[in-house]
C-alpha positions as CSV (number, residue, x, y, z in Angstrom):
1,M,27.0,7.4,-33.4
2,A,30.1,6.5,-31.4
3,V,30.6,3.0,-30.1
4,T,31.6,3.0,-26.4
5,E,34.0,0.5,-24.9
6,P,32.6,-1.9,-22.3
7,E,33.4,-1.0,-18.7
8,T,36.5,-2.5,-17.2
9,Y,36.9,-3.3,-13.6
10,S,39.2,-1.0,-11.8
11,S,39.6,-3.1,-8.7
12,A,41.1,-6.5,-8.2
13,R,38.6,-7.0,-5.4
14,E,35.8,-7.2,-8.0
15,D,37.6,-9.9,-9.9
16,R,38.0,-12.2,-6.8
17,D,36.6,-15.7,-6.9
18,Y,35.4,-16.4,-3.4
19,L,34.6,-20.0,-4.2
20,L,38.2,-20.7,-4.7
21,E,39.7,-18.4,-2.1
22,Y,37.6,-19.7,0.8
23,K,39.3,-23.1,0.6
24,S,42.6,-21.4,1.8
25,V,41.0,-20.2,5.1
26,Y,41.7,-22.6,8.0
27,L,38.3,-22.7,9.6
28,L,39.3,-24.5,12.7
29,S,41.5,-21.6,13.8
30,L,38.6,-19.1,13.9
31,R,37.5,-18.1,17.3
32,R,34.5,-16.7,19.1
33,E,34.5,-13.9,21.7
34,S,31.8,-13.5,24.3
35,I,30.1,-10.3,24.9
36,L,27.2,-10.4,27.5
37,D,27.6,-14.2,27.5
38,V,26.7,-14.3,23.8
39,P,29.3,-15.8,21.5
40,I,30.3,-13.5,18.6
41,D,32.5,-14.8,15.7
42,N,35.8,-12.8,15.6
43,V,36.4,-13.1,11.9
44,S,37.3,-10.8,9.0
45,R,34.9,-10.3,6.1
46,D,36.8,-12.9,4.0
47,E,36.8,-15.4,6.9
48,A,33.0,-14.8,7.3
49,V,32.4,-15.5,3.6
50,A,34.6,-18.6,3.9
51,V,32.6,-19.9,6.9
52,I,29.2,-19.3,5.1
53,L,30.4,-20.8,1.9
54,D,31.6,-23.9,3.8
55,L,28.2,-24.3,5.4
56,V,26.5,-24.0,2.0
57,E,28.8,-26.5,0.5
58,K,28.2,-29.1,3.2
59,K,24.5,-29.0,2.5
60,R,23.5,-30.1,6.0
61,G,20.2,-28.3,6.3
62,P,19.4,-24.7,7.0
63,H,21.8,-22.5,9.1
64,A,21.3,-19.3,10.9
65,V,23.6,-16.4,10.2
66,I,23.0,-13.5,12.5
67,F,24.3,-9.9,12.3
68,A,24.2,-8.9,15.9
69,D,24.0,-5.3,16.9
70,P,23.9,-4.1,20.5
71,V,20.1,-4.2,20.6
72,K,19.9,-7.8,19.3
73,L,22.7,-8.8,21.6
74,S,20.7,-7.6,24.6
75,F,17.8,-9.8,23.6
76,M,20.1,-12.8,23.0
77,R,21.7,-12.8,26.5
78,P,21.2,-15.9,28.6
79,G,17.8,-15.9,30.3
80,R,16.2,-13.7,27.6
81,K,13.6,-14.8,25.1
82,L,15.9,-15.0,22.1
83,H,18.8,-16.8,23.7
84,W,17.9,-20.0,21.9
85,I,18.7,-18.3,18.6
86,A,22.3,-17.6,19.8
87,E,22.6,-21.2,20.8
88,L,21.5,-22.5,17.4
89,A,23.2,-20.0,15.2
90,K,26.2,-21.3,13.2
91,V,27.5,-17.8,12.6
92,I,27.0,-14.6,14.7
93,L,28.8,-11.6,13.2
94,P,29.2,-8.2,14.9
95,D,27.3,-5.4,13.4
96,G,27.5,-1.8,14.4
97,A,30.1,0.4,16.1
98,G,28.8,-0.5,19.6
99,L,30.1,-4.0,19.4
100,G,33.4,-2.9,18.0
101,W,33.8,-0.5,20.9
102,A,32.8,-3.1,23.5
103,S,35.3,-5.6,22.0
104,R,38.1,-3.0,22.3
105,M,37.1,-2.2,25.9
106,L,37.4,-5.9,26.7
107,H,40.8,-6.0,25.1
108,R,39.6,-8.4,22.4
109,P,39.2,-6.3,19.3
110,Y,37.4,-7.8,16.4
111,A,39.2,-8.8,13.2
112,R,39.2,-6.1,10.6
113,S,38.1,-6.7,7.0
């Protein structure tokens, strides 16, 4: 019976330590863009991880992180039933091609990962 070698990681991305890397992201420079009067965080994947890890590290109660697609966004507009969620959410991330398209049409494209 042959002994097989353990699998090695072929990507440096798999070896990343987010807990150390997020400290290098300047969180105050991150911005939100508004689509249909709902603020959407304009952050890359690494910046989103940094924001969420910062919230976890501060331990100041529960936080809402929303992945907003066009349907959710339509229900979170001002005057709609779910607008209160958008007001309380600490992080609202764009989800789906529709929001990427809308951000480009508004000449405020979202950060790429």
